[in-house]
C-alpha positions in Angstrom: -17.2 -8.1 14.6 -14.3 -10.2 13.7 -12.2 -11.7 16.6 -8.9 -10.0 17.1 -6.2 -11.7 15.0 -3.3 -13.4 16.7 -0.4 -11.0 17.0 2.4 -12.4 15.1 5.9 -12.7 16.5 8.0 -9.7 15.5 11.6 -9.5 14.5 13.6 -6.4 13.8 12.5 -4.4 10.8 15.6 -4.9 8.8 14.5 -8.5 8.4 12.1 -7.0 5.8 15.2 -6.3 3.7 16.1 -10.0 3.7 12.6 -10.9 2.5 13.6 -13.3 -0.2 17.3 -13.8 0.4 17.1 -17.4 1.7 18.4 -19.9 -0.9 18.8 -17.2 -3.5 21.9 -16.2 -5.4 23.0 -12.6 -5.8 20.8 -11.1 -8.5 22.2 -8.5 -10.8 20.3 -6.3 -13.2 18.4 -9.2 -14.8 14.6 -8.8 -14.3 13.3 -11.6 -12.1 10.2 -12.2 -10.0 11.1 -12.3 -6.3 10.0 -15.6 -4.7 7.9 -14.2 -1.9 5.1 -16.0 -0.2 2.2 -13.7 0.4 -0.3 -14.5 3.1 -3.9 -13.2 3.5 -2.7 -10.6 6.0 -0.2 -9.2 3.6 3.0 -10.3 5.3 5.9 -12.2 3.8 7.4 -15.2 5.4 11.1 -14.4 5.9 13.9 -16.8 6.0 17.0 -14.6 7.0 17.0 -12.1 9.8 19.4 -9.5 11.1 18.9 -7.1 14.0 17.5 -3.6 13.6 13.8 -2.9 13.7 10.8 -5.2 14.0 8.9 -6.9 11.2 6.2 -9.5 11.5 6.7 -13.1 10.6 4.3 -16.0 10.9 4.8 -18.4 13.7 4.8 -22.1 13.4 5.3 -24.5 10.4 4.5 -23.3 7.0 3.1 -26.6 5.8 4.1 -29.0 3.0 4.6 -27.9 -0.6 1.5 -29.1 -2.6 3.6 -31.4 -4.8 4.7 -33.3 -1.7 1.5 -33.5 0.3 -1.9 -31.7 0.3 -2.3 -30.8 3.9 -6.0 -29.9 3.5 -6.7 -33.5 2.4 -4.7 -34.9 5.3 -6.9 -32.9 7.7 -10.0 -33.8 5.8 -9.2 -37.5 6.1 -8.7 -37.1 9.9 -12.0 -35.3 10.3 -14.1 -37.4 7.9 -16.8 -39.6 9.6 -17.5 -41.7 6.5 -14.9 -44.5 5.9 -15.4 -44.0 2.2 -14.6 -40.3 2.3 -11.7 -40.9 4.8 -10.2 -43.4 2.3 -10.7 -41.1 -0.7 -9.1 -38.1 1.0 -6.2 -40.3 2.1 -5.7 -41.6 -1.4 -5.2 -38.2 -2.8 -3.3 -36.6 0.1 0.0 -37.3 -1.7 0.0 -36.3 -5.4 0.9 -39.3 -7.6 0.5 -40.5 -11.2 0.0 -44.1 -12.2 2.3 -45.7 -14.8 0.9 -49.0 -16.1 3.3 -51.6 -17.5 2.8 -55.2 -18.6 3.7 -56.3 -15.1 1.1 -53.9 -13.5 0.6 -50.4 -12.3 3.2 -48.3 -10.5 2.4 -45.3 -8.3 5.0 -42.6 -8.9 5.6 -39.0 -8.1 4.0 -36.7 -10.7 5.8 -36.8 -14.0 7.0 -33.6 -15.6 5.9 -34.3 -19.2 2.8 -35.9 -20.7 3.4 -39.0 -22.7 2.9 -37.2 -26.0 5.8 -34.9 -25.2 8.3 -37.5 -24.1 11.5 -37.0 -26.1 11.6 -39.1 -29.2 14.2 -41.8 -29.3 14.7 -42.2 -25.6 14.5 -45.8 -24.4 13.3 -45.1 -20.8 11.9 -42.4 -18.6 13.0 -41.7 -15.0 10.3 -42.0 -12.4 10.2 -42.0 -8.6 8.0 -44.8 -7.2 6.1 -44.1 -4.0 5.5 -46.7 -1.2 2.1 -47.3 0.4 2.6 -44.4 2.8 3.4 -42.0 -0.1 7.1 -41.8 0.6 9.5 -41.7 -2.3 11.7 -44.7 -3.1 14.9 -44.8 -5.2 14.3 -43.4 -8.7 14.3 -45.9 -11.5 13.9 -46.1 -15.3 10.8 -47.4 -17.0 11.2 -48.6 -20.6 9.1 -46.5 -22.9 8.2 -49.4 -25.0 6.7 -51.2 -22.0 4.4 -48.3 -20.9 0.8 -49.1 -21.6 -0.8 -46.1 -20.0 -0.1 -43.0 -17.8 -2.9 -41.9 -15.6 -2.4 -38.4 -14.2 -3.3 -37.4 -10.7 -5.7 -34.7 -11.9 -7.7 -37.0 -14.2 -8.0 -39.8 -11.6 -9.4 -37.3 -9.1 -12.0 -36.1 -11.6 -13.1 -39.7 -12.2 -13.2 -40.6 -8.6 -15.5 -37.7 -7.5 -18.2 -38.7 -10.1 -20.1 -41.0 -7.7 -20.1 -38.2 -5.1 -21.4 -35.8 -7.6 -24.2 -38.1 -8.7 -25.3 -38.7 -5.1 -25.8 -34.9 -4.8 -25.9 -35.0 -1.0 -24.5 -31.9 0.7 -21.8 -33.9 2.5 -20.7 -35.6 -0.7 -20.7 -32.4 -2.8 -18.6 -30.7 -0.1 -16.2 -33.6 -0.2 -15.9 -33.5 -4.0 -15.4 -29.7 -3.9 -12.6 -30.0 -1.2 -10.9 -32.8 -3.2 -11.0 -31.0 -6.5 -9.9 -27.7 -5.1 -6.9 -29.3 -3.5 -6.0 -31.1 -6.7 -6.3 -27.9 -8.7 -4.0 -26.2 -6.2 -1.5 -28.9 -6.7 -1.7 -28.6 -10.5 -1.3 -24.8 -10.6 1.6 -25.0 -8.1 3.2 -27.8 -10.2 2.9 -25.7 -13.4 4.4 -22.7 -11.8 7.4 -24.6 -10.4 7.9 -26.8 -13.5 6.9 -29.9 -11.6 4.5 -30.2 -14.6 6.0 -28.7 -17.7 5.3 -28.9 -21.4 2.7 -27.4 -23.7 -0.3 -29.8 -23.3 -1.1 -29.6 -19.6 -4.1 -27.3 -20.3 -5.8 -30.5 -21.6 -5.6 -31.9 -18.1 -6.4 -28.7 -16.2 -9.5 -27.7 -18.2 -11.7 -30.7 -17.3 -10.5 -30.5 -13.7 -11.4 -26.8 -13.4 -14.7 -27.4 -15.2 -15.7 -30.2 -12.8 -14.8 -28.1 -9.8 -17.0 -25.3 -11.2 -19.9 -27.7 -11.8 -19.6 -29.1 -8.3 -19.7 -25.6 -6.8 -22.8 -24.8 -8.8 -24.4 -28.0 -7.7 -23.7 -27.0 -4.1 -25.6 -23.8 -4.7 -28.5 -25.5 -6.4 -29.0 -28.0 -3.6 -28.8 -25.3 -1.0 -31.4 -23.2 -2.8 -33.7 -26.3 -3.2 -33.3 -27.0 0.6 -33.9 -23.3 1.4 -30.8 -23.4 3.5 -29.8 -19.7 3.7 -26.5 -20.4 5.4 -25.4 -22.8 2.6 -26.7 -20.5 -0.1 -24.6 -17.7 1.3 -21.5 -19.8 1.6 -21.9 -21.4 -1.9 -22.7 -18.1 -3.7 -19.8 -16.3 -2.0 -17.4 -19.0 -3.0 -18.6 -18.8 -6.6 -18.4 -15.0 -6.7 -14.9 -15.0 -5.4 -13.8 -17.8 -7.8 -15.6 -16.8 -11.0 -16.0 -13.0 -11.0 -16.4 -12.7 -14.8 -18.4 -15.9 -15.5 -21.8 -14.9 -16.9 -23.4 -18.3 -16.3 -22.2 -18.3 -12.7 -23.4 -14.7 -12.3 -26.9 -15.7 -13.4 -27.2 -18.6 -11.0 -25.8 -16.6 -8.1 -28.1 -13.7 -8.9 -31.2 -16.0 -8.8 -30.1 -17.5 -5.5 -29.2 -14.2 -3.8 -32.3 -12.4 -5.0 -34.4 -15.3 -3.7 -32.6 -15.0 -0.4 -33.3 -11.2 -0.3 -36.9 -11.7 -1.2 -37.3 -14.0 1.9 -35.5 -11.5 4.1 -37.9 -8.7 3.0 -40.9 -10.8 4.1 -39.6 -10.7 7.6 -40.8 -8.0 10.1 -37.3 -7.5 11.4 -35.4 -4.4 10.5 -32.1 -6.4 10.9 -33.3 -8.7 8.1 -34.1 -5.8 5.9 -30.6 -4.4 6.4 -29.2 -7.8 5.7 -31.2 -7.8 2.5 -29.5 -4.6 1.4 -26.1 -5.9 2.2 -26.7 -9.1 0.2 -27.9 -7.0 -2.8 -24.9 -4.6 -2.5 -22.5 -7.6 -2.6 -24.2 -9.0 -5.6 -24.2 -5.7 -7.5 -20.5 -5.2 -6.6 -19.5 -8.5 -7.9 -21.9 -9.0 -10.8 -23.3 -5.6 -11.8 -26.8 -5.9 -13.4 -26.9 -9.7 -13.0 -30.0 -9.5 -10.7 -32.0 -7.9 -13.5 -35.6 -6.7 -12.8 -36.1 -8.9 -9.7 -33.1 -7.2 -8.0 -34.3 -3.7 -9.2 -37.7 -4.5 -7.6 -36.1 -5.3 -4.3 -34.2 -2.0 -4.5 -37.4 -0.2 -5.0 -38.9 -1.9 -1.9 -35.9 -1.0 0.2 -36.0 2.6 -0.9 -39.7 2.8 -0.1 -39.0 1.6 3.4 -36.1 4.1 3.7 -38.3 7.0 2.5 -41.0 6.1 5.0 -38.5 5.9 7.9 -37.0 9.2 6.8 -40.4 10.8 6.6 -41.1 9.7 10.2 -37.7 11.1 11.3 -38.5 14.4 9.7 -41.9 14.6 11.3 -40.5 13.7 14.8 -37.8 16.3 14.4 -40.5 18.9 13.6 -42.2 18.3 16.9 -39.0 18.2 18.9 -38.9 14.4 19.5 -35.2 14.2 18.6 -34.6 10.7 20.2 -37.2 9.1 17.9 -36.1 11.2 15.0 -32.5 9.9 15.4 -33.7 6.3 15.6 -35.8 6.6 12.4 -33.0 8.4 10.6 -30.6 5.6 11.5 -33.1 3.0 10.1 -33.5 5.0 6.9 -29.8 5.3 6.3 -29.3 1.6 6.9 -31.8 0.7 4.2 -30.8 3.3 1.6 -28.4 6.1 2.4 -28.9 7.8 -0.9 -32.4 9.1 -0.1 -32.4 12.8 -0.5 -32.1 14.7 2.8 -30.6 11.9 4.9 -27.1 13.3 4.9 -28.2 16.8 5.7 -30.4 15.6 8.6 -27.5 13.4 9.9 -25.3 16.4 10.0 -28.0 18.4 11.9 -28.7 15.7 14.4 -25.2 14.3 14.6 -26.6 10.9 14.2 -24.3 8.3 12.8 -22.3 11.2 11.4 -19.0 11.7 13.2 -16.9 14.6 11.9 -13.2 14.4 12.3 -11.4 17.8 12.4 -7.7 17.7 11.4 -5.4 20.7 11.7 -3.2 21.5 8.7 -0.2 23.9 8.7 -0.7 24.9 5.1 -4.1 24.9 3.3 -4.1 22.4 0.5 -4.4 23.6 -3.1 -3.0 21.1 -5.6 -4.3 17.7 -4.5 -3.7 15.1 -7.2 -1.0 12.4 -6.8 1.1 14.2 -9.4 0.9 17.7 -7.9 0.8 17.2 -4.1 3.8 18.8 -2.4 2.5 20.1 1.0 1.8 17.6 3.7 -1.9 18.7 3.6 -2.0 17.9 -0.1 -0.5 14.5 0.4 -3.0 13.8 3.1 -5.9 14.7 0.7 -4.4 12.3 -1.8 -4.6 9.5 0.8 -8.3 10.4 1.4 -9.3 10.5 -2.2 -7.1 8.0 -4.0 -5.9 4.4 -3.6 -3.1 2.3 -4.9 -3.5 -1.3 -6.0 -2.0 -2.1 -2.6 -1.9 0.0 0.6 1.0 0.1 3.0 0.0 -0.6 6.5 2.2 -0.5 9.6 1.0 -3.3 11.8 1.4 -1.7 15.2 4.9 -3.1 15.8 6.8 -0.8 13.4 6.8 -3.3 10.6 5.3 -2.7 7.2 2.6 -4.9 5.6 0.4 -4.5 2.6 -3.3 -4.9 2.1 -5.5 -4.7 -0.9 -6.8 -1.3 -1.8 -8.0 -0.8 -5.4 -7.3 -4.5 -5.8 -9.8 -7.0 -4.4 -7.0 -9.1 -2.9 -3.3 -9.6 -2.8 -1.8 -10.2 -6.2 -1.3 -13.6 -7.7 2.3 -14.4 -8.8 2.5 -15.0 -12.5 5.7 -15.5 -14.6 7.4 -12.2 -14.7 4.9 -10.2 -12.7 1.7 -10.0 -10.7 -2.0 -10.3 -11.5 -4.6 -8.3 -9.7 -8.3 -8.7 -9.4 -9.7 -5.2 -9.2 -12.6 -3.5 -7.4 -14.0 -2.6 -10.8 -17.2 -0.7 -11.1 -19.1 1.2 -13.9 -19.7 4.9 -14.4 -22.4 6.1 -12.0 -25.7 7.7 -13.1 -24.2 11.2 -12.5 -21.5 10.5 -15.1 -18.6 10.2 -12.6 -16.1 7.7 -14.1 -15.9 4.1 -12.8 -12.8 2.1 -12.4 -11.4 -0.9 -14.2 -8.2 -2.4 -15.6 -8.0 0.2 -18.4 -7.6 2.9 -15.7 -4.5 1.0 -14.3 -3.0 0.9 -17.8 -3.8 4.6 -18.4 -2.5 5.7 -15.0 0.9 4.1 -15.8 0.9 5.8 -19.2 0.2 9.1 -17.7 2.9 8.7 -15.1 5.4 7.7 -17.8 4.8 11.1 -19.4 6.4 12.6 -16.3 8.6 9.8 -15.2 11.0 12.4 -13.8 8.6 13.2 -10.9 8.1 11.4 -7.6 4.8 9.8 -8.7 6.9 8.0 -11.4 9.4 6.7 -8.7 8.2 3.1 -9.1 8.3 3.0 -12.9 11.8 1.5 -13.4 10.6 -1.7 -11.7 7.3 -1.9 -13.7 6.6 -3.0 -17.3 3.4 -2.0 -19.1 0.3 -3.3 -17.4 -2.1 -5.3 -19.6 -5.8 -5.9 -18.9 -6.8 -9.6 -18.6 -10.4 -8.3 -18.7 -12.1 -5.3 -17.2 -11.7 -6.4 -13.7 -8.3 -8.0 -13.8 -4.9 -6.6 -14.8 -1.4 -8.1 -15.1 1.5 -5.9 -14.1 5.0 -7.1 -15.4 8.0 -6.5 -13.2 10.8 -5.1 -15.3 13.4 -5.3 -12.5 13.8 -7.5 -9.5 12.9 -5.7 -6.2 13.4 -7.1 -2.7 9.7 -6.6 -2.0 7.8 -5.8 -5.3 4.7 -4.9 -3.3 6.4 -1.7 -2.3 6.3 -0.4 -5.9 2.6 -1.3 -6.4 1.2 1.3 -4.0 1.3 4.2 -6.5 -2.1 5.9 -6.6 -4.7 5.1 -9.3 -6.0 7.9 -11.4 -9.3 7.9 -13.3 -6.8 7.3 -16.1 -9.1 6.5 -19.0 -11.3 9.6 -18.3 -8.2 11.8 -18.1 -6.9 10.4 -21.4 -10.2 10.8 -23.1 -10.4 14.4 -21.9 -6.8 15.3 -22.9 -5.6 15.7 -19.3 -2.1 15.1 -18.1 -1.3 13.6 -14.7 -0.5 17.0 -13.3 -3.6 18.7 -14.8 -4.2 21.9 -12.7 -8.1 21.7 -12.8 -8.1 18.1 -11.8 -5.6 18.9 -9.0 -8.0 21.5 -7.6 -11.1 19.2 -7.7 -9.7 15.6 -7.6 -11.7 12.5 -7.5 -10.7 8.8 -7.1 -11.7 5.5 -5.6 -10.6 6.3 -2.0 -12.8 6.4 1.1 -13.6 10.1 0.8 -14.5 12.7 -1.8 -14.0 16.4 -1.8 -17.3 18.2 -0.8 -16.5 21.9 -0.3 -13.7 24.4 0.5 -13.9 27.7 2.2 -12.9 30.7 0.1 -9.6 32.5 1.0 -9.5 35.6 3.1 -11.2 36.4 6.4 -10.2 35.9 10.0 -11.9 32.5 10.5 -9.9 29.3 9.7 -10.5 27.9 6.3 -12.0 24.4 6.2 -11.9 21.8 3.4 -14.7 19.3 3.8 -14.5 15.7 2.7 -17.5 13.3 2.9 -17.6 9.5 2.6 -17.4 8.1 -0.9 -20.4 5.8 -1.4 -18.5 3.7 -4.0 -15.9 2.8 -1.4 -18.2 0.7 0.8 -19.8 -1.4 -1.9 -17.5 -4.3 -1.3 -18.2 -7.0 1.2 -14.9 -6.5 3.1 -15.7 -2.8 3.2 -19.4 -3.0 4.2 -20.3 0.1 6.2 -17.0 1.9 5.5 -15.8 4.5 6.0 -17.0 4.7 9.6 -16.3 8.4 9.7 -18.8 10.3 7.5 -16.9 13.6 7.2 -13.4 14.9 7.6 -12.5 18.5 7.8 -9.0 19.9 7.2 -8.8 23.1 9.3 -6.3 25.9 8.8 -4.3 25.5 12.1 -2.5 28.9 11.9 -5.8 30.6 12.7 -6.8 28.4 15.6 -6.1 28.3 19.3 -5.3 24.6 19.2 -5.8 24.0 22.9 -9.2 25.7 22.9 -10.1 23.8 19.7 -9.3 20.5 21.3 -11.3 21.4 24.4 -14.4 22.3 22.4 -14.1 19.3 20.0 -13.3 21.5 17.1 -10.0 19.7 16.6 -9.1 16.1 16.9 -5.7 15.7 15.2 -2.8 18.1 14.9 0.3 16.9 13.2 3.8 18.3 13.7 3.5 19.7 17.2 6.9 21.2 18.2 8.7 19.4 21.0 8.5 22.6 23.2 4.7 22.7 22.8 4.0 19.1 24.0 3.2 20.3 27.6 0.4 22.4 26.3 -1.5 19.3 25.3 -0.6 16.7 27.8 1.0 16.4 31.2 0.5 18.2 34.5 0.6 21.7 33.0 -1.9 21.0 30.3 -5.5 22.3 30.7 -7.1 19.6 28.6 -7.7 17.1 31.4 -6.4 14.0 29.6 -8.5 14.6 26.4 -5.4 14.6 24.2 -2.3 12.5 23.9 0.8 13.5 22.0 2.5 10.6 20.1 5.8 10.6 18.4 5.7 9.0 15.0 7.5 5.7 14.6 7.0 5.7 10.9 9.1 8.7 10.0 10.8 8.9 6.6 11.4 12.6 6.6 14.8 14.3 6.8 15.8 17.9 6.5 18.5 18.9 4.1 20.2 22.0 2.7 19.4 21.8 -0.9 22.1 23.0 -3.3 21.3 24.3 -6.8 24.1 22.8 -8.9 22.9 24.9 -11.9 24.7 27.8 -10.2 28.3 27.6 -11.5 29.8 28.7 -8.1 28.0 25.9 -6.3 29.6 23.4 -8.6 32.7 23.9 -6.5 33.2 20.7 -4.5 35.4 22.4 -1.9 32.6 24.9 -1.3 29.9 22.2 -0.9 32.2 20.2 1.4 33.0 23.2 3.4 29.3 24.1 3.9 28.5 20.6 5.1 31.5 20.3 7.5 30.9 23.8 8.9 27.5 22.8 10.5 27.4 21.7 14.1 24.1 19.9 13.8 23.9 18.8 17.4 24.2 22.4 18.6 21.3 23.5 16.4 19.2 20.6 17.4 19.8 21.3 21.1 19.2 25.0 20.9 16.3 25.1 18.5 14.4 21.9 18.4 14.9 19.7 21.5 13.4 22.1 24.1 15.4 20.3 26.8 14.4 16.8 25.6 17.7 15.2 24.4 15.9 11.9 23.5 14.4 13.7 20.5 15.8 14.5 17.0 19.0 13.1 15.4 21.8 14.5 13.3 22.4 12.9 10.0 25.8 11.4 9.2 25.1 10.9 5.5 22.2 10.9 3.0 20.1 8.2 4.7 17.9 8.7 7.8 20.0 8.2 10.9 18.4 4.9 11.8 18.5 3.5 8.3 19.6 0.0 7.6 21.8 1.5 4.8 24.1 3.3 7.2 27.3 1.7 8.4 27.0 -0.5 11.4 29.5 -1.5 14.0 31.4 0.4 16.7 30.9 4.1 16.3 28.7 3.8 13.1 29.2 6.6 10.6 31.4 9.6 11.7 29.7 12.9 12.3 29.8 15.3 9.3 30.9 18.4 11.3 34.7 19.2 11.1 35.1 22.9 11.4 38.9 22.9 11.0 38.6 20.9 7.7 35.7 23.2 6.7 37.9 26.2 7.0 40.5 24.6 4.7 37.8 23.7 2.1 36.3 27.2 2.2 39.7 28.8 1.9 40.4 26.5 -1.1 37.2 27.8 -2.8 37.8 31.5 -1.8 41.4 31.4 -3.2 40.0 31.1 -6.7 39.4 33.9 -9.2 36.6 36.2 -8.2 34.7 33.6 -6.1 31.0 34.2 -5.4 30.8 35.0 -1.7 27.1 36.0 -1.3 24.9 32.9 -1.1 21.1 33.1 -0.6 19.4 30.6 1.8 15.7 30.2 1.3 13.6 28.9 4.1 9.9 28.6 5.0 9.0 31.8 6.9 5.8 30.2 8.3 7.9 27.9 10.5 9.6 29.8 13.3 11.9 27.0 14.2 13.1 26.6 10.6 13.8 30.4 10.6 15.9 30.1 13.8 17.7 27.1 12.5 18.7 28.9 9.4 19.9 31.9 11.4 22.2 29.5 13.2 23.3 27.9 10.0 24.2 31.4 8.7 26.1 32.2 11.9 28.1 28.9 11.8 29.1 29.3 8.2 29.9 33.0 8.3 31.9 32.5 11.5 34.5 30.5 9.7 35.6 33.3 7.4 34.7 36.4 9.4 38.3 37.3 9.8 39.2 37.0 6.1 39.8 40.1 3.9 37.0 41.6 2.0 36.0 39.6 -1.0 37.1 36.4 0.8 34.2 36.1 3.3 31.2 33.9 2.9 28.0 35.7 3.5 24.6 33.9 3.8 21.6 36.0 3.0 18.4 34.7 4.4 15.2 34.7 2.2 12.0 33.7 4.0 9.2 32.7 1.7 5.9 30.8 2.3 6.1 27.0 2.1 4.3 26.7 -1.2 6.6 29.4 -2.7 9.6 27.5 -1.4 8.5 24.4 -3.2 7.9 26.4 -6.3 11.4 28.0 -6.2 13.2 24.8 -5.4 11.3 22.2 -7.4 9.3 24.0 -10.0 11.8 26.7 -11.1 15.2 25.7 -9.7 15.6 29.4 -8.8 17.6 29.3 -5.5 21.2 29.0 -4.2 20.6 27.1 -0.9 17.3 26.0 0.6 16.3 24.5 3.9 13.7 21.8 2.9 12.3 18.6 4.1 12.9 15.5 2.0 10.6 12.5 2.3 11.9 9.1 1.3 9.1 7.3 -0.5 9.6 4.0 1.3 12.1 2.2 3.6 14.3 1.2 0.6 16.4 4.4 1.2 19.1 3.8 -1.4 16.5 3.5 -4.2 14.9 6.8 -3.0 18.3 8.5 -3.0 19.0 7.2 -6.5 15.6 8.6 -7.6 16.3 12.0 -6.0 19.7 12.3 -7.8 18.7 10.8 -11.1 20.1 12.9 -13.9 17.0 12.2 -16.0 14.9 13.9 -13.3 17.0 17.1 -13.2 14.1 19.0 -14.9 11.8 21.8 -14.0 9.3 20.1 -11.7 11.4 16.9 -11.6 12.4 15.2 -8.4 16.1 16.0 -8.8 15.8 19.5 -7.3 19.6 19.7 -7.0 20.3 19.2 -10.7 22.9 16.7 -9.8 24.5 15.4 -13.0 22.1 17.7 -14.9 23.0 19.4 -18.1 25.6 22.1 -17.6 26.5 21.2 -14.1 30.1 20.0 -14.9 30.2 16.8 -12.8 33.6 15.4 -12.1 34.6 11.7 -12.2 33.6 11.2 -8.6 30.1 12.6 -9.2 29.7 10.4 -12.3 30.7 7.4 -10.3 28.1 8.2 -7.6 25.4 8.5 -10.2 26.4 5.2 -11.7 26.5 3.4 -8.3 23.0 4.7 -7.4 21.6 3.6 -10.8 23.2 0.2 -10.5 21.6 -0.3 -7.1 18.2 -0.9 -8.8 19.7 -4.1 -10.3 20.2 -5.7 -6.9 17.5 -7.5 -4.8 19.9 -9.6 -2.7 19.8 -7.6 0.4 23.3 -8.4 1.6 24.8 -7.1 -1.6 22.4 -4.2 -1.7 23.4 -3.2 1.8 27.1 -3.3 1.1 26.8 -1.2 -2.1 24.4 1.2 -0.4 27.0 1.9 2.3 29.6 2.5 -0.3 27.3 4.9 -2.1 26.6 6.8 1.1 30.4 7.3 1.7 30.9 8.5 -1.8 27.9 10.9 -1.4 29.6 12.5 1.6 32.6 13.3 -0.7 30.4 14.6 -3.5 27.8 16.5 -1.4 25.0 16.8 -3.9 23.1 18.3 -0.9 23.9 18.9 2.7 22.3 16.3 5.1 21.1 18.0 8.3 18.9 16.1 10.7 15.8 14.0 11.2 13.3 15.7 13.4 11.0 13.5 15.5 7.4 14.3 14.5 4.8 14.7 17.3 1.1 14.6 16.7 -1.6 15.7 19.2 -4.5 13.3 19.0 -7.9 13.5 20.8 -8.4 10.4 22.9 -11.7 9.8 21.1 -9.9 9.1 17.8 -9.5 5.3 17.4 -7.1 4.2 14.7 -7.5 0.8 13.2 -4.8 -0.4 10.9 -6.4 -3.8 10.2 -9.6 -5.7 10.7 -8.9 -6.4 14.4 -11.3 -5.2 17.1 -8.5 -3.3 19.0 -7.3 0.1 18.0 -3.6 0.8 17.7 -1.5 3.7 19.0 -1.6 6.5 16.5 2.2 6.7 16.7 2.4 4.1 13.9 0.9 6.5 11.4 3.1 8.3 8.9 2.4 12.0 9.6 3.2 13.0 6.1 0.2 11.2 4.6 -1.5 10.6 7.9 -4.7 8.8 6.8 -3.5 5.2 6.5 -6.5 2.9 6.5 -8.7 5.9 7.4 -11.8 4.0 6.3 -11.7 2.0 9.5 -11.0 4.9 11.9 -13.6 5.8 14.5 -14.4 8.8 16.5 -15.9 8.2 19.9 
């Protein structure tokens, strides 16, 4: 197991909003690539911080830029035992070119242009000499006519490693590799930052990169010749990571790894046999088919061993020796888990087969990224699908990103990002594989319904382009404060869907989805009957084929259980339930505390990652609801604190918060300072607004309020909303009284009425912001182009036929313009202005943000990273729930 990583210092979360602000000017609508610095753990080093909520930053110095000093060579010089290597590393620790004049050579900072590209007609070029310690002196001019030669840093390094390469000792090859890798890092950095510019630098890079590749291959060959398994492993892993599509590298690595596996199989140790399988899995994942017949023969041997172990397990089970049966079954699964019968026996014997039971309020039906509306459906999407990147809270409330369908964090390229992918071929059963063309096809499918929430990220993205099957380049069409946030959209089997004429919201695919995530749909109970329905997901074998995912997911089966037909307390007591989201505040004592009957088996956590708010949706297609005085009166009439206290808090005043505008109450986009934003309730002003509406000609006075009838607290809240609104006009004459008619429907039907059909007056609905960039989410929700059936603008704000006034048009313009800002200070100022204007326009009525409680069995261990310590489940987002579920455990 890996050692626990050092916990980084944390700063308040709003620092994430200032990700790239240091040293940057205000950026308007021009598309620019944000200058973030991505580290292996997915965090960004921030330079400006303000107080709000915590985000991680890296402690300590960040090191020298590669064009100033190569820190790895400084360390190498300090650590080298050989005087020759110490001198060589020291010589190249500071990048420098050599300009030779008649009077001798001059060591200078790397020059921008090669000699062939110096401007014609200039008499001298500017250079910065370096002293013996590598420190720059005063710049000076060098007469062009007197320059005899210019030797570049990269070419000199290639020449100087030649004696090391010829000696071919492990120490000298390692030194050559370290030196060339550092020099190549300098070169690529210099090209990206225009320290090296011009059109001919590829002529310098190519021999450098080729020499580095040759040295790495030499390291592998010498390790194989010496039968040094550790060095073979290190050298081949380095080559696989660096040259994933190089056929020649693939052949040499395959020979080395198959040789390693063959030796492991000759051992009598089961652990060595398991290691042989892991080595072969890694080779097949990186270079499919490269092992050829020798690798296939090893697979056959491993399978034969697995079949024999499984046969022994079956025989022992038959005679009642379950202990030995479990041991042999574990051996068989470790060698080849695809042997027929292993999964069924694991389920029977509960051996290495933990099953996680999760309660769902509504049974999932439409489970693709484009169709998921219910929480349970969004949770299925997290089980089955992956984005290029995956958002991970780090246990402090901050948000980080880790690779998901991508092999690693993206490389910054001009105007975008480049991803290496976890590409794999179609399997023998015909199930589609995954490669760069699926990324391209996914974006195309999403653009066909850019008005939906799955298309939320599209304004920031250009058209992806494959570099090859296992790498894709994603242009950034607009600057974003953290572009990784828009690279988490789920990958579809896009090419397969396009070939089969399917749209992103295809109904048949939504009922039986498949993707590259850690689990796949196995079965679903039919509707009807008294027993709770169960939807079963089993581990996806393709997920764990990568070295960093070996053995994942740890859970082998997850069952989503219909919670409405369960006694949850009894289910927790009998291990038939392990997670239950959205426990009402008043029900917390049932699961924990002195009155609970569960004996400490369950903890109730309150989500710290909560992007959900509840609103009163207003259908602006209704002509009477286009009245701004009516909308303002409805919003001002509601005493939100009273409803929270009487319906939701159950005597716990620390829970649940009233909204004061469109953003979540703790959002960075809300006004700060003394008093913050004013409360929305003003019943005296509400009376005036409603009277203004009712004084018109034949005003519509009967309004229907739809709500989810399967949520008792939602029903009670809507009864109180009805009473508070009707109470303001109860003494008016007939025809001038507002009447609210309640319409309880099932949660799926509520989504259909509101989003799919726009067939409602008012509706009590949850609204989930897609990320912490709340103004962008608000703009997407009120986008006039999304005011379509099934679109994300449920309210039809600025939609055709809604008669918006100048104030409404201005709000739409402000929200649209927000996408053009990535300077967080300016974005914050404009977001606050937009929030204030929103409260005047009232496209919907903000209500409250309810704290979300989840009951979790103490045996559930949530891991959000590769550390050895589980984190508190409170950091999970209960809407999607299954963040990093591949690493969860059940004890």
